[in-house]
N, C-alpha and C positions, 0 to 999 in steps of 0.2 A: 757178744750181742745178747741182750736180754729183752724178751718181748713182754707185753702186758700180761698181768695176772688176772684173767677173767674169773678166777675162782674166789676172788676177794681175799687173797693172801693164802699162805700155805696152811693156815688154821692151826688149831691146837689138837693134841691127842685126845681121842674120845676114850675115856677110861670108865665108862659106865658098866662094862662087863668084860670078862676075859675074852681075848680075841684069838680064837683058835684058827680062824681063817688067815690071820696075818702070819702065823707060823708056817702055814702051807705056802703062802705067797712068797715069803722071804727066801724059801728054798730055791727059788728061780733066780735069785741074784747071782750075777756072774755067768749065767748061761747065755749062749748065743741067741740073738734075735734074728740075725741074718748072716749067712756066710757066702762069700763070693758073689755078692750082688753086683750088678752091672747097670750103669745108666742106660736109659733107652736111646739116648742120643749123645754123640760127642759134644763137647763144648762147641758152641757155634754162634756166629755173628747175629743171625736173626733173633735168637732168643735173648742175646745180650741187648740188642737194640730195643726189643719190646719191653724188656725189664726197665731199661733206662728211661724210655718214654713214659711208662706207667709211674715210675718213681720221680720223674722230673729231674733226673741226674744227668747233667751235661758235662761231666768231667772228661777231659780230653783223653785220658788213659783208656777209655772204653771204646774208642773209635780209631779208625785208620789201620795201616798195615801191621803195626806193633800192638794192636789192641789186646787187652786182658779183660777177663770177666770181673764185674764188681764182686768183691769178696763175699758180700752177703747173699750172693747167688749160690753159695756152697750147697745148700740143700736142694736147690732146683734141679741139679743134674742127677739127683738120686731118686726123685719122686716117681711114684708108679703111675700117675695119671688116673684117668677114669677106669682103666682096666685093672688097676691095683698092682700090688707087689706079688711076684711069683716065688720069691726066695725066702720067705719067712720060715723060721724054724718051728719044729713041733713044740719046743718049750715055750715060745712066744704065744702060740695059739692056745696051749694048755693054760697058761697064766690068765689069759683073757677069758677063757671059757670058765675058769674057776670064779672069776669076778662076776661074769654074766649070770652064772647059775645061782650065785649067792644074792642076786638082786641088784648088783652094782652095774647096771647096764647103760646108764647115761655116761657120756664122755665129753670132756672139754679140754682143749689144749691150753695150757697155762703159761708156759714160757719156754724159751730155748736159749742156749749158750753156744757160741761158735768160737773156735780158735783156728787161725789161719797159718799154715806152714809156708805156703808159696802161692803166687798168682796162678790162675787157671787161664790157659790160652786156647783159642779156637783150634779144633782138630784133635784135642787130647781126649782119650777115652777114660771114662770115670768108672772105677770099681770101688767097692766098699764092703766092710764087715760091720755088724752091729751087735751090741751086747746089752742084756738087761742089767743096767748098772745098779739100780736100787728100787725098792718098794717101801713106801713110808708106812708107819703105823696108821691105823684108822684115824682119820681127822675129820673135824666138822668145820665146814666153811659156810659162807652165805648161800652157796648153791645147794649144799646138802652134805651128807656124810659119805666118805669114801676113802680111796687110797690113791696116792700120787705114785705113778710109775715113770721112772726115768730110764731112757735108753741112750746109749752113746754110740755114735756112728763114726768110724774112722774111714776117711775118704782118701782115695789115691787117684792121681792123674798120671796116666801112662806108667803105672806101677810105682810112682813116687808118692810119699806121704804129702797130702795137700791141705788137710785140715781135719778138725774134729767138730762134730755137731751133736750136742746134747739136747734131747727133746723130752719135755715133761708133760704128762697128761694127768687128769683126774678122772678116775672111774668112780661114779658116785650114785647114791640114791637121792633124787631131788627132795629138797626140803618142802614141807607143806607150807603153802602161803596162808597167812592170817587174813581174814576178811575184816576190814576196818568197819567200826560201828558208825552210826549216824551222828555221833557227837556225845558230849557229856550228858549225864542224866539230868533232866529238867531244863536243858538248854536246847534251842532249836538247832537243827543241822544247818551248816553253812550253805548258802545258795551255790548251786553248781556253776562252774565257769562255762562259757560258751563251748558247746561241743562235748560237754561232760554230762553223762546221764545223771538225773536227779532221782530222788526217792520214788520208788514205784516203777521206774523205767528199767528196761532190760540192762543188765550190767555189761558194759563194753569190755572187750578183751584188752589186756594190758600189753603195751609194747615192752620189748626188752629194755632193761635199764642201761644207760650209757656207762661205760667203764671210765671212771674219772681217776686220774693219777696226777703225779706232780708235774708231768709234762703238759697236760691239757686242762688243769684245774682253772687256769685263768680264763680260758675260753668259756667254760660253763658258768663261771662267776659273771662274765659279761652277759651271757644269755639270761641269767637271773635278773639282770638290770635292763633287759631288752636292748642290748648292744651286741652286734656281731663284730667281734674283734679279730683282726688279722695280724699275725706276727710280722714284724719288720726287722731285718738284720741290723744290728747296731754298727756293723762295719761297712757293708756294701749297700745297705738300704733296700735289699731285695725283699719283696713281700712273699710270704709263704703260707700255705694252708694245705692240709691240716697242720696243727701245731707240732713242732719238733723241738728237741732240746738244743739243736744247733743248725746253722745255715747250711743247706745242701749245695750252695753255690761257692762259698768261701770258707766254710767250716767254723766260722766264729760262733761262740756260745752266747754272745751278747745280743739282746734284742729288746724292742719295745713293741707297742701295738698301735695300730690305726683302726678307727671304726669304719666299717663298710657303710657306704651310702644306702645300701639296700636295693639298688637297681641292678638288674642282670638280665641275661638271656639263657634260654635252654640250649646248652651246648650239645647234650646227648641225653638219651633216655632209653629205658627198657620197660616193657609192660610185663609184669609178673603174673602168670596164670596159675602156676602150680609150684609148690604146694599152697593151698589156700591159707591165708593169714588174716583173719578178721581184724586184728589189732591195727593193721595198716590201712584200713578204710579211712579215708580223709576225715579229720575230726569235725568238719562242718557238714558231713553227711548225716541224714536223719536216721539211717539204718546201719546196723553193725554187720553188714554182709561180708561174705568171704570171696567176693568177686575179684576180678583183675584190678591191679593198681599200678600206677606209673612211678618208677624211681627215676629221678632226674639228676643230671649233672649240670648245675647252674654256673655259668661263667659270670662272675661279678664284674661290675664296672671297673674295679681296681685291677682286674686281670687274673685273679686266682679263681679256682673252681671249688665248689662245695656240693656234696651229694645230699639231696634232700627230697622233698615231695611237693608237688603242686596241688594246691587246694582250690576249690571253686570251679573245677573243670573236670569232666569225665576223662578217664584214661585214654579214650580213643580220640580226644580233642587236643592232646598234647602235641606240640610241633617243635621241631628243631628251629632255633631262631626266635621262638616265642618270647616277647618281652615280659618279664615278671618283676614283682616287687616283694621285698622281704616283709613278713609279718610274723609275730610270735604268737603261738597258739598253745593253750594248755590241752594236751591230748588225753590226760587222765588226772586224777586228783592230786598227784604230786610230780608230774612231769610236764615241763614246758619246752617246746622245741622251736627252732627257727625254720619256718616253712615259707613257701612262695606262692603268690597269687598272680594270675595273668593280668596284664594291664587292660586288655580287651575283654569285655564280658564273655564268659563261657569259652575262653580261648579265642573265638571269633576268627574271621578271615584275616585280621590284622596281626598275624603272627610274626611279622618282620619280613624283610626282603629275602632272607634265606630260608623262610619257613618251608619245611618238607612235610608232606602228608604222613599220617600214621601208616606204618608198614614199610616206609622207605628206609633202607639200610645204607648208612654212610660209611665212614672210614673204619668203623669197628662196631661191634655189637656184642651183647652178652645176655645171659639169663634165658629164660624160657619164654621169650616173647619177641616184641618188635624192638629193633635197635636203632640208635641214633648214630652220631659220628663216632 
């Protein structure tokens, strides 16, 4: 399994000057990153159920008395959680201290690869060892300049080989962002779109750019045409979102798209209080403040759900069951996003028959704020 590459590709080698740091870093290749690690919990049915619900995976192999864990949960059983890992080696810590001290303090996970030796079953105890497999030469990516570090984890279940997990991160110095000018010399600057600051106005913070790859490029092409496209399986006709390379119901790689009507309801939400992030101030707000904002999970009329933001209403007026309608808004000079607006003015009391007041926690919640279902 290979994840998305948030670093904008593995980049090319940076040959501007001799790289003495790289010679020090590569000396750690082959050294242990963790020895005798142990999973905090055995393989268990509740975690399998939560994973399948979050992923929308209804395969029969993951339920019942003969259930096995989804193969892609391999890393889950080895993760340290909020308390972190306790078995990392001195070599691993030294490697990252070298990078931090040299200024390569930013980090982003770029991709992972997994190989499966056998299924994992509830009750099995997970142990693992990890090794620093490789450190790349210094490379320049869209994010900045740094080094890719790959670790390989060998996972065992009740002492038997169960799989291998390779995990790659980029330790980097962020690239400096260029400030765009007001336009060509002698020509007037283009008029700002709604919600985008014009000349003389305080510059709004920029949102992170979406990672566009071959699996989701069609979705963003639709957004550019003000169409919210949902994938439909070419074999079983099941709708799915977000976009995937294959159907998670029947496995077929064939698909086409249907356009969403734009009608939906707030299925769940969370109000983010910390850390402050001014870029997520609603684009129709007059000020670029760093106050709380609501992240919503909207259930579209077609039955799929999308994570987005509600505009035209304060965060404390968002309600579960609130009817909303899609609209496309330009949130800065080169980014347009599908957002949602309540059908009732300012959220209003007409949030739908199942509307719940802010602060009510339903079936699940997350983040540092108020949760929905």
